[in-house]
N, C-alpha and C positions, 0 to 999 in steps of 0.2 A: 455474581463473579468473582469471589474474595481470598481471598489466604486467611486461613483462621487460628489458632495458638494451636490447633490438639493438631493439624495439618502441617504446621513449622515443626509440634516436636519430632514427627517422623522426619521429616528430612535433616533437622538437628541431629538424630539419631544415624543415620545416614551419614553425616559429614565428617561427626565425631570419629565414627571407623576409621576414615582417612587421615586423622591426625598422627603425627605430626605431618604438616604439610609445608612445603619451601616453596615462596611468588616469589615465582621470575620472574614476571613482569604484569604488570595494573594499567590497564589502559580503557580510561573513559571515550566510549564509543556512541554517546550521546548527552543532552542533557540530564538524562534521569538514569543511565546505565552506568558499569562501572566491572569492567569484567576483566578477572583475577586469570594468570597462567600459573601453574601452582603444578608440584610433582609429588606426590605418595607414593609410595609403595612400590619404585623403581616404575612411575608409568606418569606421562604428562595427563592434563586435564584443564577444561577450562571451566571455573566456577563464574556462573553468571548473575549480576546484584543489582535488580530493580528498583527505583525509589517512584514510578510513574503510579499517579493517584488510581490509578484503574489498572494497572499492569506489573503493582508491582511483588514480588519474589525474590527466591534463593534457588540456584537448581546447577547442575553440574550441564552441561550442554554441551554437543558435537556440534551445533553449528557456525558459520564461518560469520565474521562480525568484520565490519569495513570503519577501521579507525578514521575518526575528522583529519583533514589538513590539518589543524589548528590543534591541539589537546589543552582540556577545559583546565583548571584551575585548583579546582580539587583532585584531579589527577595525576597533574603535577606536584601536589600536596605526597599525595600516597605514592610516587615514585621517590620524589626524596628522603619519607620517614620510614618506608614499609617495604620497598622495592633490596630482595633478595632473603629479607629476614621467613623467620619461622612461625607459622601457625600453630601452637602449640597445645591448643584448648578451644572449643563451640559451647555453649553452654547457653542455655534459653535459660530466661528471667522468668521463673516462674512455668507458665504456660503462658504468659502474654507474646504479641510478637514482636518480640527483640530478641538479637542472637547477639552474645557476647564473643569475639574475637581476639583472643591474648593474642601477643604477635610479639615475637623474642625478635629484632633487627639492632644491627649495629652501624655507630657513625662513622664519620673520616676517620676519626683516629681509633676505630675499630672499641671503641668501649659500646658493652650489650647496655640496651633501653627493651623497656617495657611497654608496649601500645596497646592501646583495646580498642578496639574500631568495632561500633557499636550500629547494627543492622535494624532496625528500625520499619517494619512493615506494614504501617498502620494508617491505609488508605491513603487520603489526601496529605496526610501527615506524612507519611513514609519518607525517611532519611538515612545516611550514611555519616556518623558523626566520629574520628579522630581522636582520640582520647593518651594522656601520658599525665601521672600521678593526677590522677583526677582533675583536668584543666584541658580545655578544650584545642584543639591543637588549630584543627580546621573542618567544616561540614560542607557534604555537596550542597545542602539547602541551609543558609542562615537566616537566622532568623535574630534580628536585632531586640535589644528588649522597647524597643517602643512599638514592637508591634505584637512583641508576647515578652509582658513582665515577670506572669508566675513561671515560664518554663524557656530563657532566651536560650538561641545556640547560636554564640560569636566567638572566634579565635580570642583565646587569655582570659575566661568565664571559666567559671566552675560549672563541669557537668554533674546535673540530675538526672535521674530517672522519671519518665512519668509516672504522674500517681496512681499509688495501686491499690484495686477495690477487695472487698473483702466478700472473698467468694472460697466454692468448696471446690476440692483437689478430686478429681475424677477419678484419678488411679486410686485414690485414697475412701473416698464415701461415694456413696450411692442411693442414699436419701436426697429426696426432690418432692417437691411440692407437683402435681400432674396441672395443678391449675395457673400455672406459670412460666415462662420460656426458662428454658435451660441457659442458656445464655443467662441469666441474669442472676443465678445461683451458681454456675459452676466457672473454671478460668478456661478459658480455649474455646469456647463452644463459638459457634455462630449461629445465628437466625435459622441457614440453612440445616447446618447440624442439629441442633434443638430440635425441628420439625421431623429431622428421618428418624431421630432419638425417640420422640413422642410416637411416631406412628408405629413403630418397629413396637415398641411398649405395648401398643394398645393392640398387636398384633402377638401379643404373648412371648416375645422375645425377653431375653432377661439383660438390664441395664450390664452387668459385667461380662454377657455375651457378646457385648454388640462392643465392648471398649477392647476386648482383647481382639477382638477381629479388626478392629481400627487399628491395635499396636503390633499386631501380626502381618498387616496389608504389607506389601511391597509395591504397591499398584496405582494408579490414578483410573481412575471410573469419571468418562468424558460424556456432556450429555450436552450435542452443539446446537440441537433444537432451543432447551433452557439458557443456556450459555453459563451451564453448571458445570464444577468436578467435583469430586472428595476421594479419599485413599479408600473408602469404601463405597459399596452401591447404593445409591437413594434410590430406595423406592417404593419411596411417595410420589416421588415423580411420574411412574410410571410411563417411563418414557424407555425408547430404544438409549444405548451408549455406547461407547470405543473404551477399550482397556489399553492402559498401556503401561511401560515400566515406569516407576512412579515419578524420576528426572526426566525423560524422555516424554513422559507428556505433558508437563511443561512448557516444553519447546512447543508441541504441538498447538497447546493451547494458546499463547503467548507470543509466539518468533513472528511468523507472520504478519499479527495484530499491532505489536509495537513493531517490524521492521518498515512499516509504510509511515509509520511518525518519523524513524531514524531516518528515510530517505528524503522525507519533506524537511527534517530541520538541515540535514546536511546539503541538501539540493530544493531549497523552496524556491528561490526563483527557475527553477525550470519546472515545475507545475501551474505557479504565477502566468507564465509566458505562455504554455499550451493553454491555459485558461480563457487569458485573455488574448491572444489570437482566436481563438473558437470563437468568443464570445465578440471581439468586433468583426471577422468573417460572416459571420451571421446574422448580425445588424447591417452589413454593409447589402449583404447579399437579397434582405427586402425592400432595401434603397433603390436596389440595380432592377429588380425587376418591375419594383413601382414605377421608374424611370422607363424600361423599356415598353411597358404595356402603354405608357402617354406616345412616346415615340410611332409607336404603333399605328396609333389612332392618327396620323397624320394625313390620309387621304383630304379629310375638308378642306386643311389647310391649301391644297393645287386648286379645288374647287374655289372656292374662294381667291382664287391669284386667277384663276382663269376668267372668271365671271365678275370679276373687275377692268380686267381692260378688256373683255366683250362690252362692257356698258359702261368705261369712261368718259366714252365724247358726250354722255346724256347728262355727265355728272361733272363737270368742271369744276366747281366749288369743293371747299373743304369744308367735310362732314362728319361725325360722331357716329354714323351707322349709318347701315342701307340695306333694304330691300332688293332682293334682286330674285329674278326668275331662272328658275335650274332648266339649264336644253335639255336633261334629258326624262327629268317627271314632273317638269312643269309647275311645281310648287316654288314657293316662295323662299328662299333663304337669307337669313337676320346675320349683316353681316357686321361686327363691331370693328371702330378706322377707329385713326390717330388721329386726331382732329389736328393736329401742327405738320400731315404733308398731304396734299392730294389724293386722288384714285388711284395714278397707277402706281404711286410712289408704293403707297398701303401694299399694292398689288403685286409690286417685288417683296417685298419684307414678306408678308403671305410664301413665295414662294421660297425664301431663303430660309423660312421657318420649317417647309417643307424639306428641301433637302436636307440640312440640317436635322430633323428628324429621322430618314431614310440613311442618313451615316451613321447616325448613334443607335440604330437595328444592330449595324454589323457590330458596331466599336463594342457597343454596351453589353452585347449576347457572348463576346470574346471573356469583358468583365464578367460575367456570371457563370462561365466556363471555367476562368481563374479560379472565383472565388469561392466556386463547388467542388473543385481540387484541393483547394486551400483547406476547408471544411472538412473534409474526407480526409485529408494527412492530418489533420490536430484530434479530429476524434478518433482515429488511428491511434497517434502518440497518448491518446487520455486513456483509449484501453490498455496499451499496452501498462504505462505506468500503474496501474492498479494493482497488477499482478507481477510490477519490477522487481528483480533485488537489487543489491548496491549496486553491480556491477552492469545491471541493466541499463539501469538509469543514467549512472556514468556514459554509456554508448548514446543513449538520446542524448544526451547533454552533448555529446562531440558533434553529433549529428544536426542539431540546431546550431552549435556552432558553427560549422561548414556552411549552412545555408542561409547564415547570416540574422538568425533570429534572437541570439545571444551574444552576447560578448564573449571573445575570449578568457577563462582565465588565466592569469598570471599570477608567477610563483605558487605553480598545483603543478606538479608532478604529471606529467602528459606519458600516457600508453605511445609503448614503441610505433613507429610507421607500420612495420609488418606486424603488432599486433593481432592474432587471432581474436576474434570476438568470442565474448565468453556462453555461449550455447549450453544445455544439460544435455549429458550424454547418461541412457542407462543400457546396461546390458541384460536382456531380457531373456534369460532361458535359450540365450549364445545367439541373441541377433540386437546387434548395436540399433537403438533406438535415439535419436537426435531431435533436439527440441529449439525454436528457434523463438525469443519470448519478445524481439524487437526488430525494426529493419533491417539494420546491418546483419544480423543474425541469421533474420530469416535469408536475405540476398546472397549471403557466402554459402549459408546452407544448401540453398534449392538451386543457384546457379555457380557456384565454384566446389560446392566440395560433396555434392550429391554423383552418385554415376548413376548413367538413364538409367538402368536397368533397375533404381532403388525404387520403392513405393512414396507418394509423398501426400499428404495426407493435411484437411486444411478444412474449418467449418466454411459452410455455406452463409450468405446472409450476414453472416458476423466478420468485423476483425478480428484475426484471433495469428495464436504459432502456426509457423509450419512443423510439421513434426515429418520427421524421414526414417524410414526403415529398410536396415540392410538385411535382407534376408533372403532363403533359398526359392523359400514357397509361404505363400502368405494364407497363412490357414486365420482361422475365426476368431482365435482367441488373440491371436497378434492385430488385426483389424479392431478387434475390442478393444484393446487395452490401446491403441494407438490415436482410435478417432475418441474414447475417453478423453486423454493427454491432447488432442486438436480443441478437445470441448471446455474442458477443465480451463484452461490457457485462451479465453477470449472471453469475447461479449458475454456470449451465451452462457455463461459461467453458472449464473443462477437462471439458466430456463428449464423446461424440458425438451427432450425430445427433439433435441439441435441437431439439424440436418449436416454431415460431415464428406466432404467428397475426399476419395481418394484418387490417384492413377500416377503409370510411373512417370519416371525425373525427364521423360524423353517427350511425355503430352503438352509439355510445358514451354512456355515463350515468355518472356520478359512482358510486360505490360508498357509499350511507349506513354509516354509523358504523363504517367503517375508514379506515386512514391515509390523509391527506394527498397526493393523486395518484395512486390507486388507482381504476382503473376496472371499468366490466361490459361485455361486449361483446353485443348482441343476434344478430349472424350473424356471423363470421369463417371465412376459409381458412387452409390451414397451411399449411406447407414445413419439412420438416425437410434441417436443414447442419449442417457439421461448424465450429465457431469455429475461426480460422487467424489467428493473434494477426502472422505475417510479414506478409497480406494487411489487415488493419485497421491497419497501420502504415503499406503504403503509401498506402492511402487517406488516410490522417489527412496523412501527407507532403505527396500530388499536390493533393489537394482543399480541404483545410481553408483556414477563409479567416482 
């Protein structure tokens, strides 16, 4: 799954139609991502540029991005030089995966400067480089001369473009060798697109017709199973696909995938703590169960003590072991002794072991119960982090800080005490649907926000979201929609026939001794449903408030 030169050409055409664009703000939202808040033709937009090795891209986005508490170095450089500047042109260097943003900005003395922001989207070599007068001001990824003496990227050095290869322009020429990959003959072709062209050519489509289809396309065809996409249908994959508007398609493909990395980057200790606590308690539970098994096998200590006291007058001397007849079975029992003590004192020691084991049975059972609750709690948090947004992750962090698992971060802006959790709200055909994706959101929605006659949906046998719907009549369409959302935001997301329970709020009560947000049901109905990511994305795009 990679961006090729011809797909970038389509993106460049779309962006060029918006020039000139004023840069209102530059924000480095992660180690690899820059977000530009721009204004074009009396409309505010957000332009995302990612230089991630797998998720590198450029597209207009409507998604919300959380800026980190501390701005990145390159983000500060862009703010200094091009904030408030005007993007007057965006051109692609041939059909390579390089865009040149020409920007005019003014310094503190109101003198104009012309800058070039080079966007290089070449897989693991993806980069952003700010240049003035062919001298590098700075880059998102600095490459000093000792790492690459052919093309170093370092402040103050002369900027050079990557080596250009002699290939044909597919918009001007169409002669090719069928026995060789088109990616080796034409600029802008990826191996994926080359295979598609070869397939179509063998099925009697002309090279020029395919190029015209590509040039006129304004959609992105996404193949989820194959993890591929392009702006034309990839017929050679023989698979189902989804079609999105070009810019929106990139958000669908990349936003949630890179969001997890973004959250990990800004809240890395959060994931580590959850994983560490889960591993610690899992190991502890195993040892506790072994200890309990030994404690339960303690009756023989009492028997040893009884026999030693009964026969102590026959063995006044100190011994290493003794064989005595059991009162009940008549069998001989071999009893190890501590040679340092007499028979009576050894009997006393066995009684102490017996008493200690009986006490351990009670205390270790309590510890096992606590440990199992901890495992359940951190398993729940781990599953919530899998589909958490940045706001969801912040609320999970706040919960862990409150419970003493994480140190409270200093010099970080905290939410107001009475601030409401960031739950998802949909207006589905006149009915409000609310989705809680962590413990704080679930607790608030279920036990504080919802009315007694509202309906509540939750997966059975899986940790997941609480889904609340306010409606006069619970139709089959609403049931299936809410069940779909509940199954998608749960541990059963990748399963089929996920059981989802639904009942009225009045049939719920808080689960005592459990994590915040967990509920018990008096009565409920069940529906089985297959989670469908495509349908959930469509629901969020169409009905999200």
